N, C-alpha and C positions, 0 to 999 in steps of 0.2 A: 504493499500500500505504500501512497508516494506522501511525501509530510506536508500535512495542512499547512494552510495559509494562514499567520497570526496577523491580526489585525486590530486596531481602535475603533471599537462602536462609535466612540465619539467622532474621533477625526473624521472615518467614513461620512457619519451622519454631516457633517459640514460639507464634504465635499459634495454631498449628494443634495443639499439646498440649491446650490450654484447646478445642477443637474434634472431640474424638474421632472420632464419628459420621461427619462431614464428611472427615475427616483419612484415613479407613479409603477413601476413593472418589477420593480425588486422588493423582497422583505425588506422590514427594518433590521438595518442590520446590529442592534440590540437583541434580535430574535434570528438572526442568523448564525449557523454553526452552532458549537457549543465552547461554552466558558476555557478557556487555558487552563491547564492544569495548574501551569507556574506562576501564572499571574493572573488569577481569578477574578480581582477586582479591576484591571486594566484592559486585558485584551480578551478577545475570542479566537477561535480559528476554524477554519472552512475549507472547503476543496473547491467551494464555487469558483473558477477560473477569473469570472470578471474583478474578482478582490484583487488579482495581480495587479489591474491598474488602479481602481478607485481605492484603495488601502496605500499607495505609492505614487500619489501624484506630485510629491516634492521632485520626483525626476520629470525636467521637460518632455522628453519624449513619450511618457505614458499620460501625463498631463494633456499633451496634444490628442490622443488617442483617445482620450477619457470625451475633449471639445467633438470628435468627429462623431464620437458614438452619441451624445446629447442631439446634436444638429439633425443627424438624419433621422433619429426618433419625433423630433419635434418638428419636423417635414413630414410627419404620419408612415413611414417606414417602420418597421415592426421585425429586428429581429431576436425572437424569444428564445430563439436554440443559444445564441451567444449568451444572455445575459441568464441563462441557467445549466449550461453546460460544466461537468466534474470534469470533462477529459481535453486536456491541453491542445492535442491533433486537432481535435473540432474546433477549441478557440483560435486558435492560429487559422484556420483556414476559412470558418465564419469572419475574423478580422478582417480579411483583405475584402467582402465583400460588402464591408461597410466603408471601407477607404472608396471604392469602384462609387459606391453610390453618394456618397458625401461629395467626392470628386466631381460626378454629373449633376449634382445637387448647384455646386459651385458655380459650376460653367449656365448655369441658369435653365435647366431643364427639371420637368416634374418626374418623379422617380416614385413608382411603388413597390413594395416587396411582394415576390409571390409567394403566398403561405404554402410551406412545405408539406407534402404528403406523401403517401406511397409509390405513387405514380412520378415519374419524371418531368420535370418542370424546370424554368429557367430562373433564376435569383430576382430579376428586376425588370421591370416593367419601363420604358422611357418614352416622354412623350414631351415634344416642342423642337421650335423650328422647322414647322412640318414634318416633323420625324415621328414615329410610330413605331419603335423596335425593342424587341426581346434580348435582353442579354443575358448570360452566363456568365459567372465568374469563376474562373479555376484557378488554381493557387500550386503549384507545383514545388515540389521541396526535394532539396537533396540532401543526404547525409542525414536523415533524421534520427539515426541512433546516436551521432555523435552532437547534436543539439541537443535531444533528450538526458544524455548524460550529463552533459553540463549542466543546464534546468535542475537535473534533479540532485547532484551534489549543491549547487547552489540554494535550493530549497531546505535541505539537511541543515545547511550550518548557518540561513538564515532565520530558519523556521523552528528549530528544535525546541519542545517544549519544555525545558529545563531553565532555572532561575539562575542562568550565569552571563556573565558578559566574556567577552573572548575576541580574539583578532585570529583569522583565520587563513589557510592557506592549500590549495587544493591541486597537483599538476600531474595531469595526466602524458605519460611520453613513451616513444617507443623505445627500448633498451636495442642499443648498438654496441656488438665489440669493438674493442680499439685497439689495433688501427683497424675498421670497418675492409673485408674482404675483398679482393679486387674483383672489378666488375659485380657486386653485388645489386639488385637490382631493386630500386626505389620503391617503398610499400605506397601504393597511390591511397588516396583519401577514402576510396571507396571500401578497400580492403581493411584501413584502422573503422569502418564504420562497422563492417561485419563483426571484426574483433569485438567490439563495444558489445553489440547487441547478443551475440552469444556467451556473454559472463557477465554483462551487466547485474543482472539479478542476484548473484552469489557475492561479487565484489560490494556490493552496494550494501547488501546483508551484514555482509562482515566489517564495512566501514561505520554503519549505523550502529551498531551493539558497541564497535570502542569508544566512536564518538561519542553517545550515551554514558557509556560507564566514566569515561575522564570527567567530562560535565558534572554529573552525578556526584564525584567524588574531589570538583576543582582541580583537576591535576592536568598541566600540558599533555599534549598529544605528538610524538612524531611516528608514521608507519608509513612502510612500504608496503601497498597490496598488489600480488600478482594477477594479473588476470588469465588463469590458466590456458595453457595452452597455448598462447601466443606471447609475441616480446613487448606487450605493452605491461606498464606498470603506472600506478596512482600512487602518489603518495599524497598524507594529510597533515597537515601541522596545525595546532593548537596552541595558542600562545595565550600571556597577558588574561589566563584564566581566574575569573574571581566572582564572587555572591553577586548577582545583579544589583547594581547600587541603588538603582532607582525603579523597586518591583512595583510601586505604583504607577508607573509610565511605561515598563515594559524594558528589555535588554537592549545593550548596547554593543552592536556586532560589524565588525568589517573585517573584508576579505576580499582575496585573489582566487580566479580559476582561470586553470590554461590548459588547453586540449591540443592535440596535433594539429598544425592549420593545415589549410585547405589549398594546397600545392600540387606542384607535378601535373598537371591537367588542359585540356586542351578546352577556352572556353567554347570555341564555334563545336567544340564535339560534344558538350554537355548540352547547349543550344541544339543540336540536329536530336537527341533526346529528348528534350523537354519539348519540341514540335511532334514528333512521333506521338507523344503521349497525350499533347494537347489535341492532337487530330482524332486519336481511339476516343477522346473524351466528347468530340467533336459528333462522334457516330453514334453515338448513343440517342443525338437529336432533340435533348430536353428542351430547345429554345423554341419546339414546332407545336407544343401542348398550348401556348397561348396565342390568342390571336393578335396578331402583328404582322405590319407592312413588309418589316426586316429584322433580321437575327443577327446577331453577335454574340460572339465567343472571345470576353478578355482574361487573357493568360496575363497572370500579375506575377512579375519574375522575381519579386525580392527574395524569396525564399530559396533562390534557384543556386546561389551562392556566387553567380556570375554577372549579374546586373550590371555593375559599375566594370569589369573588364569587355563588355561587349559595347560598353560607349567609345572605348579605344578605336581607331578609325581603322587598325592590322585586324583586330577580332570583328569589328562589324561587316566588313565586307566577306569573309569569308562564311561568318554565322548568317548573312542574308542569302548564300549561296542553296541554304538548307531550305528556301522558300520557294526557287524557281519554281519548281512542279506542283505547288499548292494550291488546289482550286477550292476555295472554302463553298462555291454553291454545291459541289457535288457532297457533301454533307450538310446539306440544309441551310449554309451559312450566307450573307452578304457581308460581313467583316468579321475578321481574325485579326484582333491588335493584342501587341506584347508590349504591356505598360511596364515602365519603372516608377518609382517615389522621386521627384524632381521638384526640391523643397527649395522656396518656402511656398510652393503653389502645388499641391495637389500630384496628380500623375501624368504622365506624359508616355506618349506611344515610341519604340523606338523603331518599330515594324508594324506597317497596316497592311493585311491582303484582304482584297475586297474586289466583290464584283459588283458594279455601279448600275445596276438594273432598279434595284428598289432604293436607292440616296446615290447622292454625289460625295465625289472625293473632299468638297468642300467639307459636305455634312461627316463624314467620316473623320477629317481634322477638327473640325470643330466640338466632336464628342469625347474623341480620346488622343488627338495630339497636342504638341507643346502647349504647356498652360496658358492660359488668355494673363 
């Protein structure tokens, strides 16, 4: 079982005052989850993923995410599954739908969410500027096991429900012989992700037991854990361990987490895989279940690890070749848009593949192109 999120119900209530549309759809934070065992008068704990955002708005990127969430609900959209889910993977996927809906609203379109059912359906119905278009949002992700491992370590070290303040570090690395054997092939990120997927459960159980024992006894910890049958090692360090100094407020914790980097890969090669998966997604023809004049699949690239790389001209040209034979209409689409975050304003498509029977290129650019 994953570590529950510790939160201050009073702090969350103050956040929700500024989010009336969201607040109307979620339980009062004083009723959410269960009381903390270590900080019963100050904190509660929950597995509701929404609390990763609304309990941590001191971080600018999460305060920004919360503002998107409020705007889409204020406009009449409904993302009930995102507000309720206990699944991190589902939360991440649904959050991309929120970002796309918010960006379309910002561009001046009317956006309606399509309520989920057992039948395939698009995510959004968008109207405006002479357009009537059904939109499906697809958020492919690479190296899920590495992301999940990093988050699992972070949750344990930030939210362990024990009355202790401490600093921590967690470092997962590949063990390499010194000197390395000549001609040894580089271990790629997908191989590392597979190693973590196979060993995660056993290693996190061992780490959790040691971390809890150390903190309960207010003792530091330095220990390295081998991921059985692999060259992966994870080292956990707990320092400055003391009884929580302000239990009426909650714990004080700080730390760092490092995992093997995303390197030794071809951005264009990854993009080709993303395109193949997007086309399989399009083949389900979810957008056809809603009456609309045009249909689009928006592929949100920020979970693929390659979004920034694709913006480099050398990679952009090679990646574009993966789209030469793509025919959106053969899969019931008028537009296939590959988008990235384009701060400070919304989203922007780096590639748009379209059939101009039901909408013009100018309309497609207005929907998904560089932010106005």
